[in-house]
C-alpha positions, 0 to 999 in steps of 0.5 A: 508562544511564551512560557509553556510550563513552570515548576510546580513545587506543589507537585514535588518539582524543584522551584525554578527547576524545569529544564531540558525538555525532550519531545518525541511523537508516539502515535497520536500524542507527544511525550515530553520528558524533562528534569526538575533537578532531582527527577525525570518527569513526563508530560503529554500533549495532543498537539505538541504545544500544550502539555499536561503533566502525567501524574503517577500514583504518588500524585507527582509527574516524577518517573524516577531519580538517582537520588536526592542531591545527585542532579538527575537531569537531561532526559531523552527517550528513544523506542527500541523494539517494544521498550522505551529507553530513557537516557539521562545524566546524574552525578552520585559521589560527584561523578558524572555518568550517563544512565538508562532505564527502560519501560514498556508502558512509560509507567513501570521503569527498570532499575537504572543502568550506567551505560557510559562513564569515565574514559577520556571524557572524564568523571567530573560532575559535568562530564556526561552532559546532555546524552543523546542516542540515535540508531543508524545502520545497526549501531547506536550512537551516544553523544555525551557533552563535556564542555560548553561555550567556546571550548565546547566538546562532545564525545561520540560513542558507537556501539551495537548495544544501546546499554553499553557505551563504555565504562572507564574506557574508550573502546566505543569512542568514535570521535569528539565534536567541538559542539555542546548539547547536540541533538540529531534530527531526521527530516526528509530522509536527511540528518541534521545536528542541532547544538548550542551556540558558543554564546549559549544564547541560541541554537544552530543547525547544520546538515550532518553526514556520517562518514568512515572514521578518519585516521588518528591525528598525530599528538603534536597536531592535537596540541596545536589545534587545542593551543589555538582554541584556548587563546595562546595566540599560536606562539607555542609557549603553552606547550613549553611550560606546563603546570606541575602535577602538585600544583594541579592537585592543590588547585583542584583542592582549592576549587573543591573547597570553594565549591562546597561553600558555593553549593550552600547558596546556589546550584553552581560550581567551578570546573577547572581544566588545565592546558599547558601553563593555563588554568581555565576556570569554567563554571556550571550554572544549573547544569550548564557549563560555560567559560568564566576566566583563564589564569596563567601560572607564574611559578607561585600559587599567589601570582596567577595572571588573570584574564576574563572571558568576553562573550561579546568576542568569545576571547579571554582578555587581560585588559578588560575592566569588569565588575568584580575586578577588585577581587583579582589578587593573584589567587585562585580564590580571588579569581573565582570571587571575581568570576561570580561578580562578573557573571553572577550565578 
């Protein structure tokens, strides 16, 4: 096996844009839902290996879209009763959300419905990645990814209604998992969870058990766990010093301006997040988010300490030599320029 399909601009697909194929079996055929960075598309197969695009009346495989430039992607489908439910993500107004459309015949689709948005998972463009829905014992579970890499996070929601997992609240939030882009596989009467490796270079699979929701972790315990995860070394200094709100706002404005310039030549953008005295600059490359660098606030906007992320050890290093190091000058812009040369978009 090699490359099974490539984007075909003649059919309206974005050049180089095929992504996130999701295959389900329906009777004697297989259905593959996939994205082309603007539309959700469909291909079919008899053997599950060789797929042919199913073209609509417009002569393209596109089923629907949230609109040009909103990065409609990451489709998955599940049949509930006599309706196919197709879940996907997009970011109109640069706000990521999970959407769903339904169909009886896979040709005529309903208007889109926003089924998950905001809450503790956030509203940035990549806060609703790789939606995946399964039905278990009268409930529907939505897996919604926020981050990739070493600091991966997926929020899991539990609802009786497959079209409502919470809008701007956490009323259906069941838990968060330290994984990215998970999918649930049912085999031999058992459930398994497949998700990306922290390096983003492969997939890992583990047995999945459904258990009652545990008691809430005390807030100080949450901070301790997150501190160790983000590489503070467990010394606790991260909790003592935090970046002021006005500095955070200025950082977000700087990153937004940089992303505006970057978007003119690539489908990449930086995603800032804050932990104590640290600013983590992750980057979304074609919809997938991974760590790039970590900055430590030293009290001035032009005096940030810099550490590059090393995928070989999955740690941040302040001493590592890397391509682009010449751009590190204590500024946010310099850090992002260095990240682009160290890890080209």
